[in-house]
KELUM-535353 format. One record per residue (C-alpha): residue in one letter; x, y, z. Coordinates in steps of 0.2 Angstrom, whole numbers, padded with zeros to 4 digits, always signed. Example, Ala and Ser with C-alpha at 12.3 -4.5 7.8 and 13.67 -1.06 7.14 Angstrom:
% residues 2
A+0062-0022+0039 S+0068-0005+0036 
This chain:
% residues 389
M+0105-0511+0178 K+0122-0516+0172 Q+0137-0504+0175 Q+0139-0500+0157 N+0121-0495+0156 K+0122-0485+0172 I+0136-0475+0165 S+0127-0473+0148 E+0112-0466+0158 I+0122-0454+0168 L+0131-0447+0153 S+0116-0446+0141 R+0099-0442+0149 G+0096-0424+0148 V+0115-0421+0145 T+0119-0409+0131 N+0138-0408+0132 V+0152-0419+0140 I+0170-0414+0140 D+0180-0425+0140 K+0168-0439+0137 K+0180-0452+0132 N+0191-0448+0148 L+0176-0447+0159 E+0169-0464+0153 K+0185-0472+0155 T+0187-0466+0173 L+0169-0471+0178 K+0172-0489+0171 S+0188-0490+0181 G+0179-0488+0197 E+0189-0473+0202 K+0179-0462+0215 L+0178-0444+0208 R+0175-0427+0216 I+0159-0420+0208 K+0157-0402+0209 F+0141-0392+0209 G+0139-0373+0213 I+0123-0364+0217 D+0122-0345+0221 P+0109-0340+0234 T+0101-0327+0223 G+0083-0331+0228 P+0076-0341+0243 Q+0069-0356+0233 V+0076-0370+0223 H+0064-0376+0208 I+0063-0392+0199 G+0073-0384+0185 H+0088-0383+0197 A+0084-0401+0202 V+0088-0408+0185 T+0107-0406+0189 L+0104-0411+0207 W+0096-0428+0202 K+0111-0431+0191 L+0122-0428+0206 R+0112-0440+0215 Q+0116-0453+0202 F+0134-0450+0204 Q+0132-0451+0223 D+0123-0467+0222 A+0138-0474+0212 G+0149-0470+0226 H+0157-0453+0220 K+0160-0438+0232 I+0148-0423+0229 V+0155-0406+0233 L+0143-0392+0235 I+0148-0374+0233 I+0136-0362+0240 G+0141-0346+0231 D+0139-0333+0244 F+0153-0323+0237 T+0149-0325+0219 A+0131-0320+0222 Q+0137-0303+0226 I+0142-0301+0207 G+0128-0312+0200 D+0131-0325+0186 P+0128-0315+0170 S+0127-0331+0159 D+0109-0330+0154 K+0106-0312+0158 E+0100-0299+0145 A+0104-0285+0157 E+0116-0281+0171 R+0110-0290+0186 Q+0107-0280+0202 P+0120-0284+0215 L+0114-0293+0231 T+0119-0287+0249 K+0127-0299+0261 K+0111-0298+0271 E+0100-0303+0256 I+0112-0318+0252 E+0111-0324+0270 A+0092-0324+0270 N+0091-0333+0254 K+0103-0347+0258 K+0095-0351+0275 S+0084-0365+0268 Y+0095-0370+0253 L+0103-0385+0261 D+0086-0391+0267 Q+0079-0390+0250 I+0094-0399+0242 G+0094-0412+0255 K+0077-0418+0248 I+0087-0425+0234 L+0105-0427+0240 N+0112-0436+0255 L+0121-0421+0263 K+0129-0432+0276 K+0139-0440+0263 A+0143-0423+0253 E+0156-0409+0256 I+0149-0392+0258 H+0158-0376+0256 H+0155-0357+0254 N+0166-0349+0241 S+0168-0334+0252 D+0180-0345+0262 W+0193-0343+0249 H+0188-0328+0238 A+0186-0316+0253 K+0204-0320+0258 A+0212-0318+0240 S+0222-0302+0237 K+0221-0290+0222 Q+0237-0298+0216 D+0229-0315+0215 L+0215-0308+0205 I+0226-0300+0193 E+0236-0316+0190 E+0221-0326+0188 A+0213-0313+0176 M+0229-0315+0165 N+0222-0332+0159 F+0208-0324+0149 T+0205-0311+0136 V+0192-0297+0134 N+0189-0305+0116 Q+0184-0321+0125 M+0172-0312+0136 V+0163-0301+0123 Q+0161-0316+0112 R+0149-0324+0124 D+0131-0323+0116 N+0123-0313+0130 F+0137-0300+0131 E+0138-0299+0112 K+0119-0296+0111 R+0119-0283+0125 L+0134-0273+0117 K+0125-0274+0100 D+0109-0267+0109 D+0119-0253+0117 K+0116-0261+0134 P+0129-0259+0148 V+0141-0274+0152 G+0149-0272+0169 L+0167-0275+0171 H+0164-0285+0186 E+0153-0297+0176 F+0169-0302+0167 L+0175-0308+0184 Y+0162-0321+0187 P+0168-0336+0176 L+0185-0333+0183 L+0179-0334+0201 Q+0169-0350+0197 G+0184-0357+0189 M+0194-0354+0205 D+0181-0363+0215 S+0186-0379+0205 V+0204-0376+0209 A+0200-0373+0228 I+0191-0390+0230 K+0201-0400+0216 A+0186-0405+0206 D+0187-0420+0195 V+0170-0416+0186 E+0159-0401+0187 L+0140-0400+0182 G+0130-0386+0176 G+0116-0380+0164 N+0120-0376+0146 D+0121-0358+0151 Q+0136-0362+0162 Y+0146-0369+0148 F+0159-0354+0147 N+0160-0354+0166 L+0164-0373+0167 L+0177-0371+0154 A+0185-0357+0164 G+0188-0370+0178 R+0198-0381+0166 T+0209-0367+0161 L+0213-0362+0179 Q+0216-0380+0185 K+0229-0382+0171 K+0237-0366+0177 Y+0238-0372+0195 G+0245-0389+0189 Q+0229-0399+0192 K+0221-0411+0180 P+0207-0401+0171 Q+0190-0406+0176 D+0178-0415+0165 I+0161-0406+0163 L+0143-0410+0160 T+0130-0398+0154 F+0111-0400+0154 D+0096-0394+0145 L+0087-0380+0155 L+0069-0385+0160 E+0056-0372+0154 G+0043-0365+0166 T+0025-0370+0165 D+0022-0357+0151 G+0037-0361+0140 R+0048-0347+0146 K+0063-0349+0157 M+0058-0356+0174 S+0059-0341+0185 K+0051-0332+0200 T+0050-0317+0189 Y+0038-0325+0177 Q+0028-0335+0191 N+0030-0351+0181 A+0041-0361+0192 I+0038-0377+0202 Y+0047-0376+0218 L+0054-0390+0229 L+0045-0381+0244 D+0028-0381+0235 S+0015-0393+0243 P+0010-0409+0234 S-0006-0401+0228 E+0003-0386+0222 K+0016-0396+0212 Y+0002-0407+0205 G-0009-0392+0199 K+0006-0383+0192 V+0012-0398+0182 M-0006-0400+0175 S-0005-0382+0169 I+0011-0384+0158 R+0010-0382+0139 D+0007-0398+0130 E+0023-0397+0120 L+0033-0398+0136 I+0026-0414+0142 E+0040-0426+0135 R+0054-0414+0141 Y+0046-0414+0159 F+0046-0433+0158 T+0064-0434+0153 L+0071-0420+0164 A+0060-0421+0179 T+0056-0440+0182 D+0066-0456+0181 L+0054-0466+0171 P+0063-0476+0157 K+0062-0469+0139 N+0052-0483+0132 E+0039-0481+0146 I+0038-0462+0142 E+0035-0465+0124 K+0020-0476+0128 I+0013-0463+0140 I+0014-0449+0127 E+0003-0460+0116 K-0011-0458+0128 G-0014-0440+0124 P-0009-0424+0133 R-0023-0424+0147 N-0019-0442+0152 A+0000-0440+0150 K+0000-0424+0161 G-0010-0433+0175 I+0004-0447+0175 L+0017-0434+0174 A+0010-0424+0189 F+0009-0440+0199 E+0027-0445+0195 I+0034-0428+0200 V+0024-0427+0216 K+0029-0445+0220 R+0047-0441+0217 Y+0047-0428+0231 H+0034-0433+0243 G+0030-0452+0240 S+0015-0461+0232 K+0003-0458+0246 E+0005-0439+0244 A+0004-0440+0226 S-0012-0450+0226 A-0020-0437+0238 A-0014-0423+0227 E-0022-0432+0212 K-0039-0434+0221 D-0038-0415+0227 F-0035-0410+0209 E-0050-0420+0203 K-0061-0412+0216 K-0056-0394+0213 F-0055-0394+0194 V-0063-0410+0187 K-0078-0412+0199 K-0078-0393+0203 E-0078-0397+0222 I-0070-0387+0236 P-0055-0396+0244 E-0058-0405+0261 K-0042-0396+0269 I-0042-0378+0268 E-0030-0366+0277 A-0040-0356+0290 I-0036-0338+0294 K-0043-0327+0309 L-0052-0311+0303 P-0062-0298+0313 Y-0081-0299+0308 I-0081-0281+0302 T-0087-0275+0284 R-0072-0270+0274 P-0065-0271+0256 L-0064-0289+0249 A-0047-0283+0241 D-0040-0279+0258 I-0045-0297+0265 I-0037-0305+0250 V-0021-0297+0253 E-0021-0300+0272 A-0025-0318+0269 G-0009-0319+0258 L-0019-0323+0242 S-0013-0309+0232 G+0003-0298+0234 S-0005-0281+0233 K-0022-0272+0234 S-0021-0267+0215 D-0018-0284+0210 A-0032-0291+0221 R-0044-0278+0213 R-0039-0283+0196 L-0042-0302+0200 I-0059-0297+0207 E-0063-0287+0191 Q-0058-0301+0180 G-0070-0313+0189 G-0056-0323+0197 V-0063-0322+0215 K-0077-0331+0223 V-0084-0330+0241 D-0094-0345+0246 G-0094-0351+0228 A-0101-0335+0221 I-0091-0324+0209 I-0088-0306+0215 G-0085-0295+0200 D-0085-0278+0209 R-0067-0272+0212 M-0073-0261+0227 A-0084-0274+0234 L-0087-0274+0253 V-0088-0290+0263 E-0092-0295+0281 P-0082-0310+0286 N-0091-0324+0295 K-0086-0341+0302 G-0084-0354+0289 M-0084-0342+0274 I-0073-0348+0260 I-0064-0336+0249 Q-0056-0343+0232 V-0044-0334+0221 G-0040-0341+0204 K-0041-0360+0202 R-0030-0366+0217 K-0030-0354+0231 F-0043-0356+0245 I-0044-0348+0263 K-0057-0352+0276 V-0062-0338+0289 R-0062-0344+0307 
């Protein structure tokens, strides 16, 4: 691909806003190597493919020779980014943040070459800043600017509280840009205000204001925001079969967006695939997403596994085994112990709704008793299986 085409691809695919596009395009054409910033708060233990939309864009910059600067927001996570929140976010403890960030870099490393990236924790500078520093930085913004943000305006109109500490978040994110001297910052559309704050503060500190790119947010499988809360996320740590099955469950109207944001297939090829109809297009989409993270071999295996489970209605060849005592007890207890459900009440509801099978037979009695035996297969929903050993 020619340099001009590569630059056009970087600045257009999945991109909603570019500031300052003319300046950034000129700089990229010049061959100057830039410091590209991306911050992520460890508010949960897993990274999903919605987060990965921006990570893959960073990979494009990295492949072009630019320096990727990752900010792990262990300090800002204590406040919580209010950008897309309809209610005040519950603050996280330092212990929760430490637990959440443990595997972050391993997950991000599936996309970026971390050996060539700079990695910082923003507690390194924010924890050392004085109250005087904070006051001086806050002078660059007004309450009017803050309350005009869509989510704050809506919460105030609905008489929902807006914490004073939430106003500090964009200021702190902006200071991250100052600390690492960012040339460019990337983020989701919901980050637009925060990214602009970086430009404001860099000007104050005599730095050239960063250019910014914002991206479409990838919806979850059910069309709502991709989130652990809604159980509609496709995680980087999901197995190939889990990824494949989840993609096959997305709403038909999301197929083209998933192709655009979650794969690197060319636009003209995507258009041809869409013409094949939703069922065929989803199969190709699922294969491409699994291949992107696990390779062609695993994608083919996941495809065959899906065909066996849901098309041919066969039980998969490889099933996780769990050791259980051979004593009669409630099926709901066994399901929870096997990790197939989060609570006994949820397990009973699944049984009552016909979502649980034991050796292929549907069990509909929520209080059913079962005596495990060697080789018994318990199935919950469409994709969860466990074998007793």
